[in-house]
C-alpha positions in Angstrom: 0.6 0.1 -0.3 2.5 2.0 0.8 4.5 1.5 -2.6 1.1 2.2 -4.2 1.0 6.0 -3.2 4.9 6.9 -2.8 4.4 5.6 -6.4 1.5 7.9 -7.4 3.9 11.0 -5.1 6.9 10.2 -7.0 5.4 10.5 -10.0 3.4 13.6 -10.2 5.0 17.1 -9.8 3.7 19.2 -6.3 3.6 22.7 -7.1 4.0 25.6 -4.9 2.5 28.5 -5.5 5.0 31.6 -5.2 4.2 35.3 -5.4 4.6 35.3 -9.4 5.6 32.3 -11.0 5.0 28.0 -9.8 8.0 26.5 -8.4 8.9 22.4 -8.4 8.9 21.4 -5.1 9.4 17.5 -5.6 9.7 15.8 -9.0 11.5 12.3 -9.6 11.9 12.0 -14.4 9.6 9.5 -14.2 11.1 7.4 -16.9 12.9 3.6 -16.6 11.1 1.4 -14.7 7.0 0.6 -16.1 7.0 3.2 -19.0 7.4 0.6 -22.0 10.7 1.1 -23.4 13.8 -0.1 -22.5 15.4 -0.3 -19.5 18.2 2.3 -18.7 20.5 -0.2 -18.3 24.2 -0.8 -20.6 23.1 -2.6 -23.9 23.1 -6.6 -23.1 26.3 -8.3 -23.5 25.0 -10.8 -26.6 22.6 -8.2 -28.3 18.8 -9.4 -25.8 16.9 -6.3 -24.7 14.5 -6.9 -21.7 11.4 -5.0 -22.6 8.4 -4.8 -20.2 4.9 -6.3 -21.8 1.7 -3.5 -23.2 0.1 -3.6 -19.5 3.6 -2.6 -18.0 3.3 -6.6 -15.5 5.5 -8.3 -16.4 9.3 -7.7 -18.2 9.6 -10.2 -21.3 13.2 -10.7 -23.7 13.8 -10.3 -27.2 16.3 -10.8 -30.1 17.1 -7.7 -32.0 16.9 -8.2 -36.2 19.9 -8.0 -38.2 19.4 -5.5 -39.9 21.3 -4.4 -43.1 24.0 -2.0 -43.4 22.3 -0.9 -47.0 18.5 -2.2 -47.1 18.1 -0.8 -50.7 21.2 -2.5 -51.8 20.7 -4.1 -55.2 20.5 -8.0 -55.9 21.8 -9.1 -58.4 19.4 -12.0 -60.8 22.0 -14.6 -60.3 22.3 -14.5 -57.0 18.2 -15.1 -56.6 18.6 -17.1 -59.1 20.9 -19.0 -58.4 20.2 -21.9 -55.9 17.4 -23.0 -58.8 19.8 -22.8 -61.8 22.1 -25.1 -59.7 21.1 -26.8 -56.8 23.0 -29.2 -56.6 26.7 -28.5 -54.5 29.6 -30.4 -53.7 31.1 -30.3 -50.2 34.4 -32.5 -49.2 36.1 -32.9 -46.4 39.0 -34.1 -46.0 41.3 -35.0 -42.5 43.9 -36.8 -41.5 42.6 -40.0 -41.4 39.3 -40.1 -43.4 38.0 -38.2 -46.8 34.1 -37.7 -47.1 32.5 -36.1 -49.9 28.2 -35.0 -50.2 26.6 -33.7 -53.4 23.2 -31.4 -51.2 20.7 -29.5 -52.9 21.2 -25.6 -52.1 17.0 -25.4 -51.9 16.0 -27.8 -49.1 18.7 -28.5 -48.0 19.2 -32.4 -48.3 22.1 -34.5 -49.2 20.7 -36.4 -52.4 24.5 -38.6 -52.1 26.5 -39.4 -49.9 29.8 -41.4 -50.3 33.4 -41.1 -47.6 35.8 -43.8 -46.3 34.6 -44.1 -43.2 31.8 -46.2 -44.7 32.1 -50.1 -43.8 32.4 -51.1 -47.3 34.7 -49.1 -48.6 36.9 -48.8 -45.1 37.4 -52.5 -46.1 38.4 -52.5 -49.8 40.9 -49.0 -49.3 44.4 -49.7 -48.0 44.5 -46.4 -46.8 40.9 -44.1 -45.5 43.1 -40.6 -46.4 45.2 -40.9 -49.6 45.1 -40.1 -53.1 44.0 -43.3 -54.5 41.5 -43.3 -51.0 40.1 -39.8 -52.7 39.3 -41.7 -56.3 37.3 -43.7 -55.1 35.3 -42.4 -53.2 34.8 -39.7 -56.5 33.8 -42.8 -58.0 31.4 -44.2 -55.6 30.1 -40.5 -54.7 29.1 -39.9 -58.7 27.6 -44.3 -58.6 25.1 -42.8 -56.3 24.5 -39.3 -57.5 23.5 -40.7 -61.2 21.0 -43.5 -59.0 19.5 -40.0 -57.3 19.3 -38.6 -61.2 21.9 -35.6 -60.6 24.7 -34.6 -62.5 25.9 -31.2 -62.5 26.5 -29.7 -58.9 29.3 -27.0 -58.0 31.6 -26.6 -56.1 33.3 -23.4 -54.0 36.3 -24.5 -52.2 36.1 -23.5 -48.3 38.3 -19.9 -47.2 40.8 -22.7 -46.0 41.0 -25.1 -48.6 43.3 -24.7 -51.8 42.1 -26.6 -55.4 44.7 -28.6 -55.3 46.1 -31.7 -54.2 43.5 -34.4 -52.7 40.6 -32.5 -52.8 41.2 -32.1 -56.7 41.7 -36.5 -57.1 38.3 -35.8 -56.1 36.6 -33.2 -58.1 38.1 -34.8 -61.0 37.0 -38.6 -60.6 33.3 -36.7 -60.2 34.2 -35.9 -63.7 35.0 -38.1 -64.9 32.8 -40.6 -64.3 30.7 -38.5 -65.6 29.1 -35.8 -63.1 30.0 -32.7 -64.1 31.1 -29.9 -61.4 31.2 -26.7 -62.2 34.0 -25.1 -59.6 34.0 -21.3 -58.7 37.7 -20.2 -57.4 37.8 -16.7 -55.7 
């Protein structure tokens, strides 16, 4: 009850009548807690800010939208249609122990064909799981599985840390030799 009364008193300005002017006797700013705006606390480290509901009852949290730096930026026709004109992408992963490659549909993000030297049927046949002959075998097996899924073209863009040489080039060349048309985009 006391909190309720003091809240009304704090939010109002009481004016004392002077001779020719009004002077404030008690004034406390109302910004801050329950006025439907952001708290005056510093911004959150993770970009999440606390706000109040419309009826000022309880705080809730929302994630700030990431806005483009240039909202009027023109998106080219190639950028808008690339995912539909070249729907399949090749992803090659080469580690010290194994080689893996997959064909993924860009729009639906589903893997159409996958081959890797860690699978049981390929592991037993290969002498080593991470050398050039293993890369050639992965390319051949992936091309067979892609043709079964009616995929004959794909695009490949190497990751930032990868160079298009050695084992990666062996996988891509093996796919091309076995009938899959691969468009390689080098930056």
